[in-house]
Legacy VTK file of the C-alpha trace (Angstrom):
# vtk DataFile Version 3.0
C-alpha trace
ASCII
DATASET POLYDATA
POINTS 277 float
17.642 -31.772 3.090
19.459 -29.589 5.582
17.241 -27.792 8.096
18.375 -24.600 9.839
16.154 -23.304 12.649
16.282 -19.668 13.742
13.333 -19.418 16.139
14.291 -18.039 19.553
11.627 -20.245 21.133
13.137 -23.604 20.177
15.843 -25.224 22.281
19.033 -26.745 20.906
17.260 -30.106 20.783
14.510 -28.606 18.639
11.919 -28.903 21.392
9.701 -26.107 22.707
9.670 -25.804 26.495
6.578 -24.742 28.432
8.187 -21.397 29.249
9.036 -20.713 25.612
5.584 -21.809 24.504
3.987 -19.306 26.855
6.394 -16.542 25.794
5.753 -17.220 22.121
2.002 -17.324 22.650
2.097 -13.941 24.345
4.206 -12.508 21.509
2.570 -14.122 18.473
-0.899 -15.257 19.516
-2.682 -18.511 20.250
-2.143 -19.900 16.748
1.658 -19.878 17.096
2.087 -23.398 18.482
-0.167 -24.872 15.805
1.918 -23.121 13.154
5.097 -24.636 14.607
3.515 -28.099 14.515
2.546 -27.518 10.891
6.154 -26.619 10.103
7.354 -29.834 11.752
4.903 -31.942 9.748
5.924 -30.343 6.460
9.646 -30.548 7.271
9.625 -34.231 8.231
7.807 -35.268 5.063
9.950 -33.120 2.791
13.179 -34.468 4.313
12.411 -37.939 3.015
12.586 -36.795 -0.592
15.037 -33.893 -0.874
18.805 -34.337 -0.786
21.495 -32.257 0.928
21.641 -29.839 -1.984
18.435 -28.349 -0.573
18.346 -26.120 2.523
15.218 -25.300 4.511
15.500 -22.151 6.649
12.857 -21.912 9.368
11.646 -18.759 11.118
14.351 -16.509 9.716
14.339 -12.771 10.481
14.711 -11.093 7.091
17.579 -8.581 7.158
16.479 -4.986 6.817
12.812 -5.613 7.597
10.484 -6.464 10.453
9.534 -9.798 8.893
10.225 -13.287 10.174
9.806 -15.633 7.229
8.370 -19.019 8.290
10.122 -21.217 5.712
12.604 -20.513 2.910
13.505 -23.457 0.678
16.745 -22.953 -1.255
17.784 -25.517 -3.846
19.325 -25.925 -7.287
15.907 -25.095 -8.768
15.658 -21.693 -7.078
14.150 -20.155 -3.942
10.669 -20.617 -2.499
9.016 -19.148 0.569
6.530 -21.499 2.209
3.691 -20.628 4.556
2.403 -23.710 6.383
-1.057 -23.794 7.905
-3.020 -26.334 9.930
-6.331 -24.533 9.472
-9.293 -26.872 9.048
-12.175 -26.289 6.666
-13.050 -25.699 3.039
-11.408 -22.736 1.338
-11.222 -21.286 -2.141
-8.229 -19.559 -3.704
-9.530 -17.599 -6.686
-7.047 -15.221 -8.220
-5.713 -13.260 -5.251
-8.809 -13.926 -3.135
-8.851 -16.221 -0.110
-12.362 -17.420 0.745
-13.755 -19.755 3.407
-16.935 -21.810 3.135
-19.490 -20.936 5.812
-21.839 -23.832 6.538
-24.528 -21.659 8.104
-24.963 -19.613 4.950
-23.860 -22.322 2.525
-21.589 -19.880 0.757
-18.003 -18.672 0.502
-16.930 -15.420 2.113
-13.629 -13.579 2.451
-11.371 -15.103 5.098
-8.935 -13.166 7.241
-6.067 -13.161 7.131
-5.771 -13.630 3.380
-3.128 -16.373 3.341
-2.409 -15.771 -0.327
-1.510 -12.145 0.399
0.616 -13.201 3.368
2.486 -15.833 1.331
3.042 -13.373 -1.524
4.398 -10.741 0.886
7.041 -13.149 2.172
8.163 -14.045 -1.352
8.276 -10.417 -2.490
10.306 -9.384 0.555
12.886 -12.161 0.127
13.149 -11.445 -3.612
13.653 -7.720 -2.999
16.328 -8.366 -0.371
18.293 -10.703 -2.643
18.102 -8.235 -5.512
19.419 -5.503 -3.227
22.370 -7.764 -2.477
23.092 -8.053 -6.199
21.660 -11.533 -6.753
19.936 -11.670 -10.162
17.320 -14.167 -9.012
14.468 -14.299 -11.551
11.788 -14.873 -8.903
10.943 -16.271 -5.480
7.918 -18.543 -5.633
5.293 -18.198 -2.860
3.830 -21.479 -1.579
1.061 -22.377 0.880
1.363 -25.874 2.388
-1.757 -27.253 4.100
-0.880 -29.859 6.742
-4.409 -30.717 7.919
-5.659 -33.667 5.820
-9.264 -32.592 6.484
-8.741 -29.249 4.807
-9.634 -28.755 1.164
-8.813 -25.752 -0.991
-10.660 -25.240 -4.243
-8.259 -23.461 -6.592
-9.138 -21.280 -9.551
-5.925 -19.776 -10.962
-4.550 -18.932 -7.491
-1.894 -16.265 -7.035
0.404 -18.704 -5.164
1.206 -22.393 -5.360
-0.995 -24.392 -2.995
-0.077 -27.880 -1.747
-2.604 -30.118 -0.026
-1.589 -32.456 2.791
-1.535 -35.496 0.490
0.680 -33.833 -2.127
3.880 -32.948 -0.234
5.782 -35.854 -1.762
4.529 -34.906 -5.237
5.717 -31.337 -4.666
9.190 -32.552 -3.636
9.580 -34.930 -6.579
8.418 -32.273 -9.033
11.208 -29.941 -7.928
13.745 -32.158 -9.668
11.931 -31.612 -12.978
12.655 -27.880 -12.970
15.739 -26.389 -14.595
18.709 -26.196 -12.245
20.054 -22.657 -11.998
22.403 -23.179 -9.030
24.879 -25.730 -7.744
25.669 -26.771 -4.158
28.111 -23.904 -3.650
25.577 -21.357 -4.904
22.949 -22.726 -2.506
25.386 -22.366 0.387
26.272 -18.796 -0.645
22.601 -17.781 -0.759
21.982 -19.407 2.614
24.881 -17.486 4.127
23.655 -14.250 2.560
20.256 -14.604 4.242
21.504 -15.814 7.623
24.510 -13.483 7.875
23.939 -10.368 5.750
26.987 -8.211 4.984
27.411 -5.135 7.142
26.908 -2.012 4.999
29.803 -0.152 6.609
32.175 -2.997 5.764
31.159 -3.332 2.120
33.677 -1.800 -0.271
32.442 -3.447 -3.436
29.798 -5.920 -4.455
30.989 -9.501 -4.422
31.410 -10.359 -8.091
31.011 -14.064 -7.360
27.331 -13.445 -6.550
26.750 -12.309 -10.140
27.696 -15.784 -11.304
25.238 -17.614 -9.047
22.673 -17.983 -11.806
22.854 -18.869 -15.445
19.734 -16.840 -16.220
19.863 -13.161 -17.260
19.464 -10.549 -14.592
15.864 -9.675 -13.838
14.743 -6.025 -13.951
14.981 -4.208 -10.608
12.007 -4.696 -8.331
10.098 -1.737 -6.948
9.343 -3.695 -3.785
11.494 -2.656 -0.864
11.590 -4.887 2.246
12.232 -1.731 4.269
8.764 -0.497 3.205
6.762 -3.621 4.039
5.541 -2.513 7.455
1.917 -2.633 6.291
2.043 -5.900 4.370
-0.057 -8.863 5.571
3.097 -10.812 6.373
4.471 -7.950 8.466
1.255 -7.696 10.440
1.355 -11.419 11.192
5.020 -11.231 12.215
4.588 -8.384 14.672
1.400 -9.475 16.439
1.954 -8.520 20.073
0.563 -9.365 23.478
-1.860 -6.455 23.360
-3.677 -8.100 20.442
-5.383 -10.602 22.797
-9.054 -10.378 23.520
-10.644 -11.567 26.764
-11.445 -15.144 25.618
-7.849 -15.586 24.464
-6.511 -14.480 27.831
-8.866 -16.943 29.532
-7.664 -19.805 27.349
-4.044 -18.879 28.014
-4.729 -18.730 31.744
-6.402 -22.142 31.682
-3.419 -23.579 29.806
-1.027 -22.256 32.447
-3.292 -23.488 35.276
-3.426 -26.989 33.786
0.355 -27.140 33.560
0.669 -26.038 37.206
-1.839 -28.694 38.295
0.133 -31.379 36.469
3.289 -30.337 38.346
1.466 -30.319 41.708
-0.113 -33.748 41.138
3.226 -35.178 40.057
4.939 -33.800 43.143
2.168 -35.212 45.388
2.512 -38.664 43.865
6.271 -38.641 44.332
5.880 -37.503 47.961
3.242 -40.179 48.661
5.462 -42.916 47.238
8.372 -41.766 49.393
6.430 -42.243 52.658
7.281 -45.393 54.641
LINES 1 278
277 0 1 2 3 4 5 6 7 8 9 10 11 12 13 14 15 16 17 18 19 20 21 22 23 24 25 26 27 28 29 30 31 32 33 34 35 36 37 38 39 40 41 42 43 44 45 46 47 48 49 50 51 52 53 54 55 56 57 58 59 60 61 62 63 64 65 66 67 68 69 70 71 72 73 74 75 76 77 78 79 80 81 82 83 84 85 86 87 88 89 90 91 92 93 94 95 96 97 98 99 100 101 102 103 104 105 106 107 108 109 110 111 112 113 114 115 116 117 118 119 120 121 122 123 124 125 126 127 128 129 130 131 132 133 134 135 136 137 138 139 140 141 142 143 144 145 146 147 148 149 150 151 152 153 154 155 156 157 158 159 160 161 162 163 164 165 166 167 168 169 170 171 172 173 174 175 176 177 178 179 180 181 182 183 184 185 186 187 188 189 190 191 192 193 194 195 196 197 198 199 200 201 202 203 204 205 206 207 208 209 210 211 212 213 214 215 216 217 218 219 220 221 222 223 224 225 226 227 228 229 230 231 232 233 234 235 236 237 238 239 240 241 242 243 244 245 246 247 248 249 250 251 252 253 254 255 256 257 258 259 260 261 262 263 264 265 266 267 268 269 270 271 272 273 274 275 276
């Protein structure tokens, strides 16, 4: 599986520096680093089972919208958007609901954000964008991948596909059982279309080769417009800013920075002490 990273906070070696971690935390909130770790866990396990005909795009800004899609998996079997989470606990996905079990009340209550709504928003936005580009893709499947092995999700006809931490390999192997609607060249064309969208002022005609990407009949036009997704759950998660912090979050962030500074000071003191005659 080929992995293409588009996050501005990862270096060329794929690592996240302290400076970038702090910048990303200020921009996206305290949960950002945990989400990146969840992506790494999912990616490493999926790579063992998927071949080079599959491409995993990570943290891709969706053209024409304010969304950054966490994961887009493109393969011969179609396109899937994947929302990874390392949340711990017991949840229930019933229809479109997303519930969390509260031990104090011994009951399920609505959890926020609703990860099913967020995952669906990503899939709808990607599907709408591809249809606008003339790609007759029948659907984009939304997926939630849970990387914490201590998390359990009770499912009752959920709105999205949900994968537990012990089922990543099963998910990958099952992909090969689906009908193939694209070949390697089609996968590469779709990847290029998402990463490098055509400039409207340079388009003179729609690329007829895109119409031949799929063997399935063209799906009816979608009424979902990625330019109108400003209020979707996925958009709200993507644009969380520094002013969304409350006081405890600022304190935690300050403690994190202070600890890093102390580590540097102690390291410098040890080096200086060892250099004395």
